[in-house]
C-alpha positions in Angstrom: 132.4 158.4 124.2 135.3 159.1 122.1 135.2 159.0 118.6 137.1 155.3 118.7 134.4 154.0 120.8 131.8 155.1 118.3 133.5 153.5 115.4 134.1 150.4 117.3 130.5 149.9 118.3 129.5 150.7 114.3 131.9 148.3 113.0 130.5 145.7 115.9 127.1 146.6 114.6 127.4 146.0 111.2 129.6 142.9 111.7 126.7 141.4 114.2 123.9 142.4 111.2 126.5 140.3 108.4 126.9 137.6 111.0 123.4 137.6 111.3 122.5 137.3 107.4 125.0 134.7 107.2 123.7 132.6 110.2 120.3 132.6 108.3 121.8 131.7 104.9 123.6 128.8 106.1 121.2 127.5 108.6 118.1 127.7 105.5 120.9 125.9 103.6 121.2 123.3 105.9 117.7 122.7 106.3 117.2 122.5 102.8 119.3 120.1 102.2 118.4 118.2 105.2 114.8 117.9 104.0 116.1 117.0 100.7 117.8 113.8 102.2 114.9 113.0 104.3 112.4 113.6 101.3 114.3 111.4 98.8 114.7 108.9 101.4 111.1 107.6 100.7 111.4 107.3 97.2 112.5 103.1 96.5 109.7 103.0 99.0 107.1 104.9 97.4 107.4 102.7 94.2 107.9 99.6 96.0 104.3 100.2 97.5 102.3 101.8 94.8 103.6 98.7 92.4 102.7 96.1 95.1 99.2 97.7 95.7 98.4 98.2 92.3 99.3 94.4 91.8 97.2 93.2 94.7 94.3 95.4 93.1 94.5 93.2 89.8 94.3 90.3 91.9 98.3 89.1 92.2 99.1 86.9 95.2 100.7 88.4 98.1 103.3 86.2 98.2 104.2 86.4 94.5 104.6 89.9 95.6 107.7 90.0 97.6 111.6 89.7 96.8 113.0 85.9 97.9 115.6 87.4 100.2 114.4 87.7 103.6 115.9 91.4 105.3 117.2 91.9 108.5 115.5 95.5 109.3 117.3 96.1 112.4 120.7 95.7 110.9 120.3 96.0 107.3 120.1 99.2 104.6 117.8 97.2 102.4 114.4 98.0 101.9 111.6 95.7 102.8 107.6 94.8 102.1 104.7 94.2 104.6 101.3 93.3 103.4 98.6 93.3 105.7 95.1 92.6 105.6 92.2 95.0 106.7 92.1 93.9 110.0 95.6 94.7 110.4 97.3 91.5 110.8 100.6 90.7 108.4 99.7 88.6 105.6 103.4 88.2 104.5 106.5 89.8 104.7 110.2 89.7 103.5 111.4 91.4 106.8 112.5 89.6 110.0 110.7 90.9 112.8 113.7 90.8 115.8 112.5 91.4 119.1 109.6 93.9 118.6 106.8 94.8 116.5 106.8 94.7 112.8 104.2 97.0 111.7 104.1 100.7 112.6 101.6 102.4 115.2 97.7 101.7 114.5 97.4 105.2 114.1 98.8 105.0 111.3 96.5 102.6 109.3 93.5 105.2 110.7 95.5 108.1 108.7 95.6 106.0 105.7 92.3 105.2 105.6 90.8 108.8 105.9 93.7 110.3 103.6 95.4 107.7 101.5 99.0 106.8 101.4 101.0 108.3 104.1 104.8 108.9 104.4 106.5 108.6 107.5 109.2 107.8 110.3 108.7 105.0 112.8 111.0 103.8 115.5 111.3 100.6 117.0 112.1 100.0 120.2 115.4 99.1 119.5 115.9 102.7 118.4 116.2 102.2 114.6 114.1 104.6 112.4 112.4 104.0 109.6 111.3 106.1 106.2 108.4 103.9 105.4 105.6 104.4 103.0 101.8 102.7 104.0 99.7 102.6 100.6 96.0 101.2 100.8 95.0 98.1 98.6 91.8 96.0 97.8 93.2 93.5 100.1 94.4 96.0 103.2 97.7 97.8 103.1 101.2 97.5 102.0 104.2 99.1 103.7 107.6 99.4 102.3 110.5 100.7 104.3 114.4 101.3 104.9 116.4 102.0 107.4 117.4 105.8 107.9 120.9 105.0 109.2 122.3 106.1 106.0 120.1 109.1 105.9 120.9 110.6 109.4 124.7 110.0 109.1 124.7 112.2 106.4 122.3 114.6 108.5 124.9 114.5 111.3 127.9 115.4 108.6 125.4 118.3 107.1 125.1 119.6 110.7 128.9 119.6 111.5 129.5 121.4 108.0 127.0 123.5 108.7 128.8 124.7 112.0 132.3 124.6 110.9 131.1 126.9 107.8 129.2 129.2 110.4 132.6 129.4 112.4 134.7 129.9 110.0 132.2 132.7 108.2 131.9 134.3 111.4 136.0 134.5 111.9 136.6 135.7 108.3 134.1 138.7 108.3 134.8 139.6 112.1 139.1 139.6 110.5 137.6 141.6 107.4 135.9 144.1 109.7 138.5 144.9 112.0 141.1 145.5 108.9 138.5 147.6 106.7 137.8 149.5 110.2 
C-alpha cells in the first residue's frame, strides 16, 4: 500500500466519521421538531375537552357546550367536539359524520377508564387522520379532535429539508476533506 493510498483511506475514514456525526445531528433535529409538531397539534383539543368535561361535571347541558357551526371532519381543519355517554353512544356533536364512524376505536374508552385523559391519533376509513383528546366526564366522555392534514404537510416538508441538508452537508464536508488532504 502506497503512502497516497494510506492518506486517502485516512481521509475517507475521517470523512465517514464526520458524515455519521452530521447524519446523527440532522436526524435528532428532525425527530425533535417532528415530535414538537405532533405534540402541539393536541393543544387546542386539550383545552376544549377539559373545559367541556369540567362544565359537564358541574351540571352543564351537553348541547350548550358545542359551537353552533357544524364541522365537516373529512375536509375541515377546524376542531370539533363529540360528547359520548357511559354506554359509548354519541349524545351530541358538532362534527358531521360523513360515511364512516365518528368515534375512535372502543379500546380508547377502556384506556380512558383505566388511565384518565388520552391523547391519540386516529384515522378514518377515508384516510383522514385526527389528533384527538378523550377526557372522562361525569356523564361519559368528551372527545375533541381536529385534522392532522397541516401537521402532516409540515412533517413532509421537514423530512425534505432534512434530506437536502444532509446531502449538502455530505457534499461540502467531502469536498473540504479532499481540499485539506
